[in-house]
Residue, then its C-alpha position, 0 to 999 in steps of 0.5 A: n318565415l318559419s325556419l329551423t333556427n337550432i339543433e343541438r344535443i344540449k345533454a347526452d340524452q337529450i336534442k333540443v331543436v328550435f324554430s323561428k315560430q310556431s311549426p304547424t307539425l312535429p319534426t321527425l328525428k332518426i339516427e343514421g344507421y339505427s332501426g326504430n325510432p329511439f326518441v320520445a318528443e316533448t313540446s313546448t305549448k306553441i311547438d316552437s321548440i322540442i326536447f327529443w329525449v334519447m331512450d336507448k342506453e347505448l346511444i347515450h353514451r355515444d359522443s356523436l350522434p349523426v342525426t336527420i331531421t325532416y321538418a316543415r320550413t318556408n321556401m322561397n315561394k313563401v310556401l311550406e315545404d318539407t325538407t331533410e337534413l343531416h347534422e352531427l351532433v356532439f356531446e362529450t360526457p364530463k370525465a368523472r374526477t377520481r374520488r377516495k372511497k369515503d367520498e364516492e356518492k350514490t348515484p341519484g335515484f330516478n324519483p318522481t316528485f309531486e308538483g305544487n305545495i302539497k304540504d298545503g293539502v291536495i285541491p280535489t278539483a285540480k289535477l295532482l301532477l307527478q313529475l320525473p326527471s326524463p321519460p320513463l322507459s318502463v312504470d309498474s304500478s304494482k310498486i306504488s301503494l296509497m293508504a287511506k287513514t281515518a280515525k276508524d281505519s286504514i286501508p288500501h285506496p284505489f288510484n291511477l297513474k294517467p299520462t299527460a301530453n308532457p311524457r315526464e308527467f303523470n296525473f295521479v288520479t283518485t277520490w279524496k275524502d274529508s277527514t282522511t290522510y293519505y300515505y303513499r310508497f313508491l318502491p324501487g322499480a315503480f320507474q325505470n329510465a333509460e339508463a336502467v336507473e330506478n326510483d328510490t323508496i319514497t314515501g310521504k302523506l297527502h290530505l285534502a287542502e281546507k275547504e274554508q281557504f277557498g271561494t266558491f262560484i254558483f252559476k245560475i245559467k239560463n237562455v242557453p241557445n246552442p251549446i257553449i263553452l263557459q271558461l273561468l280564467s284568472e286576472k292574468g287571462t290563464l284558464v282555470t277551469e272551463l265547462s261545456i253546457t247544451s242547456d240551462a243548468t246550476d253548476t258550482l266551482t269549488y276550491i277556487p283560490a281567493g282572487k279576481y277572475e273573469i268569465k268567458i263565453v264561447s258560442d260553440v254553435n257546432g258543439n265541437g268543444v272548441w272555439d272555431t276561428g271560421n272560414l274566409i273562402k267558405n264565407i263562415q264566420p268565427e263563433a262568438v265570444r264574450f265576457y260577462m260584465p257584471l258592471p258596465n265594461k268591468p268584467t272583473l269578479i272577485i271571490k274570497a276564502n268561505w265565500e260563496n259568489e252566486i252569479q246569473l248568467d243570461i246566455k243569449k243576453i251575454l252573446s247579444n251584447 
């Protein structure tokens, strides 16, 4: 059964909502007596827990917030229905200790950080994610710069910040080149949070990871009967990347970390780019899913640093097994 297991104001600017299992819809929250929506939702992968960030400074500094939540739950007839509840959510901000003047600390800036170990280099085939402590109230890209420096010159380099499903995160998108060092600068005001705190001046450099430290998969794909989705999975089953394929082709995947992998083939008959589970009432079967087996009952592939692994994929044969 689907039910609300907890709603709590875990910090002055955060309300956490937890369900007994995955919810098919996102709940809605409202503040009694407040017009508009002061929340930005950050969901978990399965939408069984949600953080609602409070984006209004005046509300953040209130000790108590009267919140109505509307959500789907299982009723006595085992049917999902919407229900609305009122909760008084309390958070008392700890009182600041009296400090001597010389001991006073500067308020931390609202500073972004790059995810992952960028010291080892940027992998150009992967997303370079920029994360903030909370969702930004404003973003000013004009206060962000990227310079590309080679042995010959140093010039401004174009980039884009693209929002992701996580409201605290951006995809830092640009074109990367070998033998180039990139210098980034974030000036104050590039990011500002709900309490009008800006980022500090932040500088750093980026470079491409050494290609020789990674492997390459070359897929020779033939006998494609209909659109398919080819997924490269890690040894633990995590999706590394996927390709949508509609006809015979050769596809190359570079910058693959050394390790063990599997290839999953989804017969995407309707070409919608996702695996369809079928419909029992309409007598529609789930779309076929198969694993490529380089050896009988052994789907594992191995890639090593500075290796090229060329694989022949007969899709019709794989799907028929």
